[in-house]
C-alpha positions as CSV (number, residue, x, y, z in Angstrom):
1,M,-83.9,-5.8,-60.1
2,T,-81.9,-8.9,-58.2
3,D,-83.6,-11.8,-57.5
4,P,-83.9,-12.1,-54.1
5,R,-85.5,-15.7,-53.8
6,P,-82.4,-17.4,-52.2
7,Y,-82.1,-15.0,-49.2
8,F,-85.6,-16.0,-48.0
9,I,-84.4,-18.9,-45.5
10,D,-82.0,-16.3,-44.1
11,Q,-84.9,-14.1,-43.5
12,D,-87.0,-16.8,-41.8
13,A,-84.4,-17.5,-39.5
14,A,-83.7,-14.5,-38.6
15,Y,-87.5,-14.4,-37.8
16,A,-86.7,-17.6,-35.2
17,L,-84.1,-16.0,-33.7
18,P,-82.4,-16.8,-31.2
19,A,-83.4,-20.4,-31.9
20,A,-81.4,-21.9,-34.9
21,T,-82.8,-22.7,-38.3
22,A,-82.2,-25.8,-40.3
23,G,-80.1,-25.1,-43.9
24,V,-78.9,-21.9,-42.9
25,V,-74.9,-21.2,-41.7
26,A,-74.9,-18.6,-38.9
27,I,-71.6,-16.7,-38.7
28,D,-73.1,-14.6,-35.9
29,T,-76.0,-13.1,-34.7
30,V,-76.7,-9.5,-34.1
31,S,-78.5,-7.4,-31.1
32,G,-79.4,-4.2,-29.8
33,D,-81.6,-2.7,-27.3
34,D,-85.3,-2.1,-27.4
35,L,-87.0,-0.5,-24.4
36,T,-86.7,-3.4,-22.1
37,G,-83.2,-4.5,-22.5
38,P,-81.2,-6.5,-25.0
39,H,-82.9,-8.4,-28.2
40,P,-82.2,-10.3,-30.8
41,Y,-81.7,-8.5,-33.9
42,G,-80.7,-10.1,-36.8
43,L,-78.4,-13.1,-38.1
44,I,-75.2,-12.9,-40.2
45,A,-75.2,-16.4,-42.3
46,Q,-72.8,-17.6,-44.8
47,E,-74.5,-18.9,-48.1
48,A,-73.1,-22.0,-50.1
49,D,-70.5,-19.5,-51.9
50,G,-68.9,-18.4,-49.2
51,S,-71.1,-14.8,-49.3
52,L,-72.4,-13.4,-46.2
53,T,-76.0,-12.2,-46.0
54,F,-77.2,-9.8,-43.0
55,A,-80.8,-11.3,-42.1
56,I,-83.0,-8.7,-40.1
57,P,-86.3,-8.8,-38.8
58,G,-89.5,-6.9,-38.4
59,T,-91.4,-6.3,-35.6
60,D,-92.3,-8.9,-33.2
61,D,-93.5,-7.4,-29.9
62,G,-95.7,-4.6,-28.7
63,I,-92.6,-2.4,-27.3
64,E,-90.8,-2.4,-31.0
65,W,-94.4,-1.3,-32.1
66,V,-94.1,1.2,-29.5
67,E,-90.9,2.6,-31.2
68,D,-91.9,1.9,-35.1
69,F,-94.5,5.0,-34.1
70,D,-92.1,7.0,-32.5
71,V,-91.7,8.8,-36.1
72,F,-89.8,11.9,-34.9
73,P,-87.2,13.2,-36.9
74,I,-83.9,13.2,-35.9
75,S,-80.7,13.9,-36.8
76,T,-77.9,11.5,-37.2
77,P,-74.4,11.1,-38.6
78,L,-76.1,8.8,-41.4
79,G,-79.3,11.6,-42.1
80,N,-82.2,12.3,-40.6
81,V,-84.2,8.9,-39.0
82,A,-86.9,8.3,-37.1
83,R,-86.1,8.3,-33.1
84,G,-88.1,4.9,-32.6
85,I,-86.2,2.8,-35.5
86,W,-82.4,4.8,-34.3
87,G,-82.8,4.0,-30.8
88,A,-82.9,0.7,-32.0
89,Y,-80.2,0.5,-34.6
90,S,-77.7,2.5,-32.6
91,T,-77.1,-0.3,-30.3
92,F,-76.3,-2.9,-33.0
93,K,-73.6,-5.4,-31.4
94,T,-72.9,-8.6,-32.5
95,T,-72.6,-11.6,-30.2
96,S,-68.8,-12.4,-30.8
97,G,-68.5,-9.1,-30.1
98,A,-66.2,-8.5,-33.9
99,P,-67.8,-4.9,-34.7
100,L,-70.2,-5.3,-37.4
101,G,-68.4,-3.3,-40.1
102,S,-65.7,-5.7,-40.2
103,Y,-67.8,-8.1,-41.8
104,K,-67.9,-8.3,-46.0
105,I,-71.2,-8.8,-46.3
106,A,-72.6,-9.2,-49.5
107,R,-76.2,-8.4,-48.9
108,V,-78.7,-7.3,-46.7
109,V,-82.1,-8.4,-46.3
110,G,-84.9,-6.8,-44.2
111,H,-88.8,-7.2,-43.6
112,S,-90.8,-4.0,-42.7
113,R,-89.3,-2.5,-40.1
114,G,-86.1,-4.9,-40.8
115,C,-86.0,-2.6,-43.7
116,C,-85.0,0.6,-42.2
117,M,-82.2,-1.1,-40.5
118,A,-81.4,-2.5,-43.7
119,L,-81.1,0.9,-45.3
120,L,-79.3,2.6,-42.5
121,A,-76.6,-0.6,-42.3
122,S,-76.7,0.1,-46.4
123,A,-75.5,3.3,-45.8
124,E,-73.2,3.0,-43.0
125,Y,-71.1,0.3,-44.4
126,G,-71.8,0.0,-48.1
127,W,-73.7,-3.1,-48.4
128,P,-75.9,-3.5,-50.8
129,C,-79.7,-4.6,-49.6
130,H,-83.0,-6.1,-50.3
131,L,-86.1,-4.6,-48.7
132,F,-89.8,-6.5,-48.0
133,A,-92.3,-4.1,-47.4
134,P,-90.0,-1.1,-46.6
135,P,-91.8,1.6,-44.4
136,R,-90.7,5.5,-45.5
137,L,-88.7,6.1,-42.2
138,V,-85.3,7.5,-42.5
139,G,-85.0,10.8,-44.8
140,S,-83.7,11.3,-48.0
141,A,-79.8,12.3,-46.9
142,V,-79.6,8.4,-45.3
143,V,-81.5,7.0,-48.9
144,A,-79.2,8.5,-51.1
145,K,-76.0,6.5,-49.3
146,T,-77.7,3.6,-50.1
147,S,-77.2,0.4,-52.7
148,L,-80.5,-1.2,-53.4
149,L,-80.9,-4.1,-55.2
150,S,-84.5,-4.4,-55.2
151,A,-87.8,-3.5,-52.6
152,W,-91.1,-4.8,-53.0
153,H,-94.7,-3.8,-52.1
154,V,-97.6,-6.0,-52.1
155,D,-100.8,-4.8,-52.9
156,G,-103.4,-4.3,-49.9
157,D,-99.4,-3.7,-47.4
158,P,-100.3,-0.2,-46.1
159,V,-97.1,-0.3,-44.3
160,P,-95.2,0.7,-47.0
161,D,-96.9,3.8,-47.1
162,F,-96.7,4.8,-43.4
163,A,-95.5,8.3,-42.5
164,P,-95.7,9.9,-46.3
165,G,-93.6,12.9,-45.0
166,W,-90.5,10.8,-45.3
167,A,-88.3,9.7,-47.9
168,E,-90.0,7.3,-50.9
169,I,-87.5,4.1,-51.2
170,P,-86.6,4.8,-55.2
171,G,-87.6,1.9,-57.5
172,V,-90.1,0.0,-55.4
173,Q,-91.4,-3.0,-57.5
174,R,-95.5,-3.1,-56.9
175,I,-96.6,-6.8,-56.8
176,T,-100.1,-8.4,-56.6
177,A,-101.1,-10.7,-53.4
178,P,-100.9,-14.5,-53.9
179,A,-104.4,-16.2,-54.5
180,G,-105.6,-16.9,-51.0
181,V,-104.9,-13.7,-49.3
182,E,-108.4,-12.3,-48.4
183,P,-108.3,-8.4,-49.9
184,W,-109.6,-7.0,-46.7
185,D,-106.4,-9.2,-44.5
186,I,-104.6,-6.4,-44.0
187,A,-102.1,-8.6,-41.6
188,A,-101.7,-11.2,-44.3
189,H,-100.6,-8.8,-47.4
190,H,-98.2,-7.7,-44.9
191,E,-96.8,-10.8,-43.3
192,F,-93.4,-11.8,-44.7
193,R,-95.0,-15.1,-46.0
194,T,-96.9,-13.3,-48.0
195,Y,-94.1,-11.2,-49.7
196,K,-92.7,-14.6,-50.5
197,A,-95.5,-16.3,-52.1
198,A,-96.0,-12.9,-54.2
199,I,-92.2,-12.5,-55.4
200,S,-91.9,-16.0,-56.0
201,A,-95.2,-16.0,-58.3
202,F,-93.7,-13.2,-60.0
203,Y,-90.9,-14.3,-61.1
204,A,-92.4,-17.4,-62.2
205,S,-94.7,-15.3,-64.5
206,F,-90.9,-14.7,-66.9
207,P,-90.5,-17.0,-69.4
């Protein structure tokens, strides 16, 4: 399992869109259409070694929650996908106008709903991906086409178990929630900052 910690800053930057984030070199941004119109959906960032990371945030408004719960399966060129997820992914476009697939992306990172988008991008373009709290909203044919670097599930977070009729994401690493997260606080277990703390503690436990 590849260490995802170097790309935490990119995932945070994706949540900050459309604002810029200090320390992140943004090459391009990606938008799409939700039920209300254009919406920022991701960031292509350049790492210190010159490689590119595509970071996709999770749900951040009420309209996206509506789309998230539209789990009706539809057939797509990549395989079966939840209708709400495909409705957003299929409208992805870069701010620059360059085809998304023209970028030589080294990895895709996604949190929550962004994991579904990352899996679709991995299946379509062959880009390896890191997943934080991946819900099961893509079919087995999509999963079979993907290249997973790592996938994480913090204990107490219900989102990775959402829609159990869908395909399992292989190789998901379950990790303990960090100290200070109340056992009954479901939202806190799902937050990206909780995943950052839990994954950092996981790697710190190795000599």
